[in-house]
N, C-alpha and C positions, 0 to 999 in steps of 0.2 A: 750385416746389414742386420739390425734387430727392429722388430715392428711389434709394437702392442696395439690390440684393438678392444676396446670397453664394448659391453653392450649390457642390456638388461635394466638402463634408466627408463623413467617414465613418471606420470602422475599416479601418485598414490594418497590415501587417506590418511590423517593421525592415526597411528594405532596398526596400521598395515605394515606389510613385509614386502621386500624386494630381493633378489638376487642379483648382483652385477656379476660379470665374469669379464676375464681379460685375457686374452689369448696373444701368447707371444709366437713369434715366427723368427727365423734368421740363425744366425749362429751364435746361439746363446750359452752352450755347454750343458754341463750336468750341475753345477753349482752356484745358483745365483738367489738371492733374496728377493722378494716382492712385496708389494703392498700397496696401498692407496692412500691419496690426499685427497682433499676437495676444497673448493672455493666458492663461498657464496659471494652475492653481488655487494659490491662495496669493501669485503673484506680480504685479507691477506689469504694465501693457499696453508691451510693447516693440515697437519698429518692425522690421519685417521687410523691407521691398521699397518702393520708388518708381520712377515712370516719368513722365517728363515728357509733355507734352500731345501730341508730335509723335511720341514714342518714341525722341527721338535721345538719350536720356541715361536710365540706369538708374542705382540705388544699392541696395545690399543690407545687411542686417547683417552682421557677420562670421561669426557663426553658422551662416548658411544659404548663404555665397558659395560657389560651385562646386556648389550641388546645387540650389538655386532659380532659377527664371527667371520673371521678369514680361515680360508683354507685351499689348498692347493693340489693340482693333480700334473704330476711332474711328467706323465707318459703324455699329456697332452699340453705341456708348455702353459697351464691355464691356472690363474688365481681367481678364488671366487671371494666375494663379501656379501654374505647373509645378514640382511637387515631387518630386524625386528622393532616391534614397538615404534615405529618411526615417528617423529616429532617434525613439526613444521621448521624447526631450527636444522634439520638435518638438509633442508633444500640447499642445492649447492651442485656444481659440476664435479662429478667423481672422477679422478684420474689415477689409473695405475702407475706402477713404477717397475722397473726391474734392473737390479745392479750387476751387471755382467762385468767382471774383471776389473772391479773398481769404477765402471763408469755406468752413470745412471741414464735411462732410457725412459723416455716418458710416453704413454698413451695421449689421444688427443681429446679424450674425457666424454663422459656420458651424463647427461641431466638429469638430477633426480628432482622431483619436486613433492612435497609432502604439504597437500592442502587438502580443504573440504569443498 
């Protein structure tokens, strides 16, 4: 049983920063890729960022490159999304995922609202 719990969302002004966290629990093993998607109202869920199990490779959506940074702490089974220079267009529910033995697991999401 794998569970993912996101935290760190909230309301922030344009240009501000947030750090999202996603903590995993359960039988996750030692090698698992993790990442983030988001979904804005009226839009499909979109890829945001991903990181390999050893942190050696990261990938970002074009819309967040240079502004967001994904990282992980395997000792805590946690992935982070550092969000800088936030824009209103970043407003969405952010969900983390973990791929364990070829199966994707999702958290329930955390709301990020960028507004003045």
